[in-house]
Structure formats: C-alpha cells, structure tokens
C-alpha positions as CSV (number, residue, x, y, z in Angstrom):
1,M,0.0,0.0,0.0
2,I,1.4,3.4,-1.0
3,P,1.7,5.6,2.1
4,T,-0.1,8.9,2.3
5,A,1.3,12.3,3.3
6,A,-1.0,12.6,6.2
7,G,0.1,9.4,8.0
8,L,3.7,9.8,7.0
9,A,4.0,6.2,5.8
10,R,2.9,4.6,9.1
11,S,1.5,1.6,7.1
12,A,4.2,1.5,4.5
13,H,5.3,-1.9,3.3
14,I,9.1,-2.5,3.6
15,L,10.9,-5.5,2.2
16,I,14.2,-6.5,3.9
17,V,16.5,-8.6,1.7
18,D,19.6,-10.3,3.1
19,D,20.9,-13.9,3.0
20,D,22.0,-13.6,6.6
21,K,19.1,-14.2,9.0
22,H,20.9,-12.3,11.8
23,N,21.1,-9.2,9.6
24,R,17.4,-9.5,8.6
25,D,16.4,-9.9,12.3
26,L,18.5,-6.9,13.2
27,L,16.9,-4.6,10.6
28,E,13.4,-5.8,11.6
29,L,14.2,-5.0,15.2
30,M,15.5,-1.5,14.3
31,L,12.3,-0.7,12.4
32,A,9.8,-2.6,14.6
33,D,8.4,0.4,16.6
34,E,8.0,2.6,13.5
35,G,4.7,1.0,12.6
36,F,5.8,-0.4,9.2
37,V,4.6,-3.6,7.7
38,L,7.8,-5.6,7.3
39,F,8.6,-8.5,4.9
40,T,11.8,-10.4,4.5
41,A,13.5,-12.4,1.8
42,A,16.7,-14.5,2.0
43,S,17.8,-14.2,-1.6
44,G,17.5,-12.0,-4.7
45,E,15.2,-14.5,-6.3
46,E,12.9,-14.7,-3.3
47,A,12.9,-10.9,-3.2
48,L,11.7,-10.6,-6.7
49,A,8.9,-13.1,-6.0
50,V,7.8,-11.1,-3.0
51,I,7.8,-7.9,-4.9
52,A,5.6,-9.4,-7.6
53,Q,3.0,-10.2,-5.0
54,V,3.2,-7.4,-2.4
55,T,4.7,-4.3,-4.3
56,P,6.5,-2.8,-1.3
57,D,6.9,0.9,-0.7
58,L,10.7,0.5,-0.1
59,V,13.3,-2.2,-0.3
60,L,16.4,-2.6,2.0
61,L,18.7,-4.7,-0.1
62,D,22.0,-6.4,0.8
63,V,24.6,-6.5,-1.9
64,M,26.6,-9.7,-1.3
65,M,24.2,-12.6,-1.8
66,P,24.4,-16.0,-3.5
67,G,22.6,-16.1,-6.8
68,L,21.3,-12.7,-7.8
69,D,23.3,-10.0,-5.9
70,G,21.8,-6.7,-4.8
71,Y,22.9,-4.8,-7.9
72,Q,21.2,-7.3,-10.2
73,V,18.0,-7.3,-8.1
74,T,18.0,-3.5,-8.3
75,T,18.4,-3.5,-12.0
76,R,15.4,-5.8,-12.4
77,I,13.3,-3.7,-10.1
78,K,14.1,-0.6,-12.0
79,A,13.6,-2.2,-15.4
80,D,10.0,-3.2,-14.6
81,P,7.5,-0.3,-15.3
82,L,5.3,-1.6,-12.4
83,T,8.1,-1.5,-9.8
84,K,10.6,1.1,-11.2
85,N,9.4,3.8,-8.7
86,I,10.0,1.7,-5.6
87,P,12.9,3.3,-3.7
88,V,15.8,1.0,-3.1
89,I,18.4,1.4,-0.3
90,I,21.6,-0.6,-0.9
91,V,23.0,-2.1,2.3
92,T,26.7,-2.8,1.9
93,A,29.9,-3.4,3.8
94,H,31.9,-1.7,1.1
95,D,32.2,2.0,1.9
96,D,34.0,3.0,-1.3
97,R,33.2,4.9,-4.4
98,A,33.2,1.9,-6.8
99,A,30.5,0.2,-4.8
100,K,28.3,3.3,-4.7
101,M,28.8,3.9,-8.4
102,L,27.6,0.3,-9.1
103,G,24.5,0.9,-7.0
104,L,23.7,4.2,-8.7
105,S,24.2,2.7,-12.1
106,A,21.7,0.0,-11.1
107,G,19.2,2.6,-10.0
108,A,19.4,2.6,-6.2
109,E,18.3,5.7,-4.5
110,D,20.4,5.5,-1.3
111,F,23.1,3.6,0.6
112,L,23.7,2.3,4.1
113,T,27.1,1.1,5.2
114,K,27.4,-1.8,7.7
115,P,27.4,-1.7,10.7
116,I,24.1,0.1,10.4
117,D,23.2,3.0,12.7
118,R,19.6,2.8,13.9
119,A,18.9,6.6,13.8
120,E,20.4,6.9,10.3
121,L,18.4,3.9,9.0
122,R,15.1,5.4,10.3
123,M,15.9,8.8,8.8
124,R,16.9,7.5,5.4
125,V,13.8,5.2,5.2
126,R,11.5,8.1,6.2
127,N,13.1,10.5,3.7
128,L,12.7,8.1,0.8
129,L,9.1,7.3,1.8
130,R,8.3,11.0,1.7
131,L,9.8,11.2,-1.7
132,R,7.7,8.3,-2.8
133,V,4.6,10.1,-1.6
134,A,5.5,13.2,-3.5
135,I,6.2,11.2,-6.7
136,A,2.9,9.3,-6.4
137,A,1.0,12.6,-5.9
138,A,2.7,14.2,-8.9
139,D,2.0,11.2,-11.1
140,S,-1.7,11.3,-10.0
141,A,-2.0,15.0,-10.7
142,R,-0.3,14.6,-14.0
143,L,-2.7,11.9,-15.0
144,V,-5.7,13.9,-14.0
145,A,-4.4,17.0,-15.9
146,T,-3.8,14.9,-19.0
147,H,-7.4,13.5,-19.0
148,A,-8.8,17.0,-18.3
149,N,-6.8,18.5,-21.1
150,S,-7.9,15.7,-23.5
151,A,-11.5,16.2,-22.6
152,K,-11.2,20.0,-23.1
153,T,-9.6,19.6,-26.5
154,Q,-12.3,17.2,-27.7
155,F,-15.0,19.6,-26.4
156,L,-13.5,22.6,-28.1
157,R,-13.2,20.7,-31.4
158,A,-16.8,19.5,-31.2
159,M,-18.3,22.8,-30.2
160,S,-16.3,24.8,-32.8
161,H,-17.6,22.6,-35.6
162,E,-21.1,22.7,-34.3
163,L,-21.0,26.5,-34.1
164,R,-19.5,27.0,-37.5
165,T,-22.5,25.5,-39.4
166,P,-25.2,28.0,-38.3
167,L,-22.7,30.9,-38.5
168,N,-22.0,30.0,-42.1
169,A,-25.7,30.0,-42.8
170,I,-26.1,33.4,-41.1
171,S,-23.4,34.8,-43.3
172,G,-24.8,33.3,-46.5
173,Y,-28.3,34.4,-46.0
174,T,-27.1,37.9,-45.0
175,E,-25.3,38.2,-48.4
176,L,-28.5,37.0,-50.2
177,L,-30.5,39.8,-48.4
178,E,-27.8,42.4,-49.3
179,M,-28.1,41.4,-53.0
180,G,-31.8,42.1,-52.9
181,I,-32.8,38.5,-53.9
182,R,-35.7,38.6,-51.4
183,G,-36.7,42.1,-52.4
184,P,-35.5,45.7,-52.3
185,V,-33.3,46.7,-49.3
186,N,-33.1,50.2,-48.0
187,V,-30.0,52.0,-46.7
188,G,-30.9,51.4,-43.0
189,Q,-31.4,47.7,-43.7
190,L,-28.1,47.5,-45.5
191,S,-26.4,49.0,-42.5
192,D,-28.0,46.5,-40.2
193,L,-27.1,43.6,-42.5
194,A,-23.5,44.9,-42.5
195,R,-23.4,44.7,-38.7
196,I,-24.7,41.2,-38.8
197,K,-21.9,40.2,-41.3
198,R,-19.3,41.9,-39.1
199,A,-20.5,40.1,-36.0
200,S,-20.7,36.7,-37.8
201,S,-17.2,37.2,-39.2
202,Y,-15.9,38.0,-35.8
203,L,-17.4,34.9,-34.3
204,L,-16.0,32.8,-37.2
205,R,-12.6,34.2,-36.4
206,L,-12.9,33.3,-32.8
207,I,-13.9,29.7,-33.8
208,D,-10.9,29.5,-36.1
209,D,-8.7,30.6,-33.2
210,I,-10.2,28.0,-30.9
211,L,-9.7,25.3,-33.5
212,T,-6.1,26.3,-33.8
213,V,-5.6,26.0,-30.1
214,A,-7.2,22.6,-30.1
215,R,-4.9,21.5,-32.9
216,L,-1.8,22.8,-31.1
217,E,-2.8,20.9,-28.0
218,G,-3.6,17.8,-30.0
219,V,-1.5,16.1,-32.7
220,R,-1.1,18.3,-35.8
221,E,1.7,17.5,-38.0
222,L,3.5,20.5,-39.5
223,R,4.4,20.4,-43.2
224,P,7.6,22.3,-43.6
225,I,8.8,23.4,-47.1
226,S,11.1,26.0,-48.5
227,I,9.2,29.4,-48.7
228,S,10.2,32.7,-50.3
229,V,9.9,35.4,-47.6
230,N,9.5,38.2,-50.1
231,E,6.6,36.4,-51.8
232,V,4.8,36.1,-48.4
233,L,5.5,39.7,-47.6
234,A,3.9,40.7,-50.9
235,E,0.8,38.7,-50.1
236,V,0.6,40.2,-46.6
237,N,0.8,43.7,-48.2
238,G,-2.0,42.9,-50.6
239,L,-4.2,41.4,-47.8
240,C,-3.7,44.1,-45.2
241,A,-3.2,47.4,-47.1
242,L,-6.9,48.1,-47.6
243,Q,-7.7,47.4,-43.9
244,A,-4.9,49.6,-42.7
245,G,-5.9,52.4,-45.1
246,A,-9.5,52.2,-44.1
247,K,-8.4,53.0,-40.5
248,G,-6.2,55.9,-41.7
249,L,-2.9,54.2,-41.1
250,T,0.3,54.4,-43.1
251,F,1.2,50.8,-43.9
252,T,4.5,49.8,-45.6
253,V,6.0,46.4,-46.4
254,T,9.7,46.4,-47.2
255,P,11.0,43.2,-48.8
256,S,14.5,41.8,-48.2
257,D,17.2,43.2,-50.4
258,S,18.1,39.7,-51.5
259,E,15.9,36.6,-52.0
260,V,15.5,34.8,-48.7
261,F,14.1,31.3,-48.2
262,I,12.9,29.8,-44.9
263,T,11.8,26.4,-43.8
264,A,8.3,26.5,-42.5
265,D,4.8,25.3,-42.8
266,A,3.4,27.6,-45.5
267,E,-0.1,28.0,-44.0
268,R,1.1,28.5,-40.5
269,F,3.8,31.0,-41.5
270,Q,1.1,33.1,-43.3
271,Q,-1.2,32.8,-40.2
272,I,1.5,34.1,-37.9
273,L,2.3,37.1,-40.1
274,L,-1.3,38.0,-40.6
275,N,-1.9,37.7,-36.9
276,L,0.9,40.1,-36.1
277,V,-0.1,42.7,-38.7
278,V,-3.8,42.6,-37.9
279,N,-2.9,42.9,-34.2
280,A,-0.8,46.0,-35.0
281,I,-3.7,47.5,-37.0
282,K,-6.1,46.8,-34.2
283,F,-4.0,48.7,-31.6
284,C,-2.7,51.5,-33.7
285,P,-4.9,54.7,-33.7
286,A,-5.7,56.6,-36.9
287,G,-2.8,58.5,-38.3
288,G,-0.3,56.0,-37.0
289,T,2.2,53.9,-39.0
290,I,2.9,50.2,-39.4
291,A,6.0,48.9,-41.0
292,V,6.9,45.3,-41.9
293,T,10.6,44.6,-42.6
294,C,12.9,41.6,-43.0
295,E,16.5,41.0,-42.0
296,C,18.5,37.8,-41.9
297,D,21.8,36.3,-41.0
298,A,23.3,33.0,-41.9
299,T,20.8,30.8,-40.0
300,V,17.6,32.7,-39.4
301,A,15.3,35.3,-41.0
302,R,13.6,37.9,-38.8
303,I,10.4,39.7,-39.8
304,H,9.7,42.8,-37.8
305,V,6.2,44.3,-37.5
306,R,6.6,47.8,-36.0
307,D,3.7,50.1,-35.0
308,T,3.1,53.4,-33.4
309,G,0.2,52.1,-31.4
310,V,-0.7,52.2,-27.7
311,G,2.2,50.1,-26.7
312,I,2.5,47.5,-23.9
313,R,3.3,48.0,-20.2
314,A,6.6,46.4,-19.1
315,L,4.8,44.1,-16.8
316,D,2.7,42.8,-19.6
317,L,5.4,42.1,-22.2
318,E,5.5,38.4,-21.6
319,R,1.9,38.0,-20.4
320,V,0.6,39.2,-23.8
321,F,1.5,35.7,-25.1
322,E,-0.7,33.9,-22.6
323,P,-3.9,32.5,-23.9
324,F,-7.1,34.6,-23.3
325,L,-5.1,37.5,-21.8
326,Q,-6.3,41.0,-22.4
327,V,-4.1,44.1,-22.1
328,D,-5.2,46.9,-19.8
329,P,-8.8,47.9,-20.9
330,V,-7.8,51.5,-20.4
331,L,-5.5,51.2,-23.4
332,T,-8.0,49.5,-25.7
333,S,-11.5,50.4,-26.8
334,T,-14.3,47.9,-26.8
335,T,-14.0,47.6,-30.6
336,T,-10.4,46.4,-30.4
337,Q,-10.7,43.9,-27.5
338,G,-10.7,40.3,-28.5
339,V,-10.3,37.0,-26.6
340,G,-6.5,37.1,-26.5
341,L,-5.7,34.0,-28.6
342,G,-3.9,35.5,-31.6
343,L,-0.5,36.2,-30.1
344,S,-0.5,33.0,-28.0
345,I,-1.2,31.0,-31.2
346,S,1.4,32.8,-33.1
347,R,4.2,32.1,-30.6
348,E,3.2,28.4,-30.3
349,L,3.2,28.0,-34.0
350,A,6.5,29.7,-34.4
351,R,8.2,27.6,-31.7
352,A,6.7,24.4,-33.3
353,M,8.7,25.4,-36.4
354,L,11.9,26.0,-34.4
355,G,11.4,29.7,-34.4
356,D,9.9,32.3,-32.0
357,V,7.8,35.4,-31.7
358,T,9.2,38.2,-29.4
359,V,8.2,41.7,-28.5
360,Q,9.7,45.0,-27.6
361,S,7.4,47.8,-26.6
362,K,7.0,51.1,-24.8
363,E,3.7,52.2,-23.5
364,G,2.3,55.1,-25.5
365,V,5.0,54.9,-28.1
366,G,4.5,51.6,-30.0
367,S,5.5,48.0,-30.3
368,T,7.8,45.8,-32.4
369,F,6.9,42.1,-32.8
370,T,9.6,40.0,-34.3
371,L,9.0,36.6,-36.0
372,T,12.2,34.5,-36.2
373,I,12.2,31.5,-38.5
374,P,15.1,29.2,-39.6
375,R,16.5,29.8,-43.1
376,A,16.2,27.0,-45.6
377,P,19.3,25.0,-46.6
378,V,20.8,26.3,-49.8
379,T,19.8,23.2,-51.7
380,A,16.2,23.5,-50.6
381,A,16.1,27.2,-51.4
382,L,17.0,26.5,-55.0
383,E,13.8,24.4,-55.4
384,P,10.6,26.2,-56.1
385,C,7.9,25.6,-53.5
386,A,5.4,24.4,-56.1
387,E,8.0,21.8,-57.4
388,A,8.6,20.6,-53.8
389,A,4.9,20.2,-53.2
390,A,4.4,18.4,-56.5
391,T,7.3,16.1,-55.7
392,S,5.9,15.3,-52.3
393,P,2.1,15.6,-52.1
394,A,2.2,14.9,-48.4
395,L,3.9,18.3,-47.8
396,A,2.1,21.5,-47.2
397,P,-0.8,22.6,-49.4
398,S,0.0,25.3,-52.0
399,F,0.5,28.8,-50.7
400,S,-2.8,30.0,-52.1
401,S,-4.8,27.1,-50.7
402,G,-3.9,28.0,-47.1
403,L,-4.4,31.7,-47.8
404,G,-8.1,31.5,-48.0
405,A,-8.4,30.1,-44.5
406,S,-6.1,32.8,-43.2
407,V,-8.1,35.6,-44.8
408,R,-11.3,34.2,-43.2
409,S,-9.5,33.9,-39.9
410,F,-8.2,37.4,-39.8
411,S,-10.7,39.6,-41.6
412,A,-11.6,42.7,-39.6
413,P,-15.1,42.5,-38.0
C-alpha cells in the first residue's frame, strides 16, 4: 500500500532482503516500533517473487548474496514499469566509491554502510518514503491533468464545428438579403445587414482561433517546405493594405534586399504574419504607422512588425503571449478587444517550427513584434515551393490554398 502524506507512511510496506538471518532480524528490530509492515527475503530470487505479490513501498537490499546479488536485483526492479518507482536502499559493507557507483548505475536511491546506525536507518527510510509520496502525488496530478486536457480539446473541437455550421448559414443568408434577392433593401437595412456580417465574421474568427488552439494541444503534423519570404510579404501587403488604409494608417512592407528562403509550414507562416499585422492594425490609432521589414543572418530570418500604437506596459510584455489574456482595458477600446488568442497561437506555431515570436514595446510609443524562423538550406532554397509540393504531395498545401483560410480567420469584423 502506498503511504499517504497525512500518515507519513505509518502503514508503509518495507521489504528487507539479506541472505544472513541475523542481519534480517536486526533490521526488523530497528524498524519494529516505526509501525511499518515488514517483509523479509533470504535471496535475490525470493525478493523478486515477494515484490511481484506485495509491491513494497521501499526495499532494503543487501549487496553480497548468492545467486542474484543486490545490484542485479535493483536493475530488475528498475527495469519493470510496475516497480521502477520503488525506492531501493543498498546495504553494503563496502564504503567505497566503486560500490556506490555500481549501486547508482543499477538505479538505487540511497546507501547504508554496515554496521548500520539505527537513527540513520530510520531517517533514510522516512526520507525516501516522503519522496515516494511526492512522486505518487505528482503522477496522479499529471494523469488527472492529461485526462482533463484531452476532454477539453475534444470539447473545443466538437463545439467549434457545431457553431461553424449555423454561422456560415447566417453569413450566407445575409449576403443574399444584401443582394436584394428577397426584395429591395433600403439604406438602413443594408447598415443592419453589414453589422450582422461583421458580427458573424468576428465569431467565425474566434472559432478558427479556438480550433487552432485545439490542434496545437492535440496532434497536428506541420508540413515544412522552402518558402520565399518576399513572396509572403507581398501577399501580406495585398491582404492588409486596404484594412490599414480604411483606418487611416500608413502601412508599408519592405522586402528583403536579396531573396530569402525559410523552412516553415506555409499555411502556419502566413497565419503568424497576418496575426501580427492585424494585431498592429487593431491597436494603432488613426494617423499611426505600421512597417513590416525583414532582415536575416546565416541561420535565421527575422520579420519585424513595428507600429506606433498604444504600446504595452513592461509588466505585460511576456503576459501578452498567454492564452485569453487581455491588455489593460484603459488602453483598448471595446472595438479592439478580442479574446486574446492571436499572439498565443502565433508564438506556439513559431516555436513548433523551431522559431519564436518576441516583442519590444514602450507604453504610449508603440511595439515591435519579431518573428524569427530558420532559413532553408541552400539546396532546398533552390527548389521552387510548387515543385517541392508536387514532388511530395504529403507536404504543405499550395501557398494560395492555405491563404483563404487565413483571410477568413483574420478579416476585420
């Protein structure tokens, strides 16, 4: 029976293994008034048989025995998934480094040197039993957390798909009404329909973010290929220029002076950049500027998204990457507040592709978000992305195929 923290192992099961009956009796006597349940074995083989039936909470194991010695028994205990967490104290007459190294190599947690001191024995036994309690509690908590996380991921996936169907219907019928298919629509009605479309687009974007989180926490295989950074920057410029202009922002995208190729999942790379740019647009007031630039060294490419927006407080610089975190409401209007998934998703995706997303900011001045991604090997950079995809259909979808999803995910509400 595994001991509990409350009772400090008063009912712990301890196995004493020694081929000398006098030594077994002595150890039993030393531990008799501790309240432990004591078992004994006279050989390594007998010890393994007892362990298979009782599963003790700790083993006191002599080294020098006929047949299987203490090192061999320890090795077998630690090799079995069912018994590997049982603490083993090696009892030896050899107080030298070589004997201890043999025991550590076999997996023993502690040593006692003969002749055994009673106080030392009790203390070492109690310390290891405390450790066993802590390990058991941690394993239990980890198992509960794993099950809870799995249930949450399944729930998010199911609910996201269930919500997407009616929202798509709302968007579709709203467009039909705007086109006048059901009859003439006046200016006021068109304004109301536009609000419905913006609201449904916003909800669809949230659903896409939730699905992305679920995929990140589940198993989603990335499909890395060689990608031209300048081509992606041109796409970002085309996608975001109108949105930035509509808000009265100066938006510039400056490509790299020379052609730069990176190794990344095409769809995910686009998603990160669009996330960063749309985030800058969201928090940059009218009249501000947003600049997207690229620099690189021999191993990585860095894409910077600089804005003259509201900035981020120093205490929030790392917290902005936490899921569902909102910055200070004082700095953001109700129209710019979201659910706080975009930056968290971007960083997780970048790190999954062996890169990162970092931020530098000053409150009231602006922010610079930097996406760092490994450069593609020279041989890979010479191969066009389309050719790579055609050669290996299992790789990423074409650049344009992933773009549609990203546009839907990051359209302004």
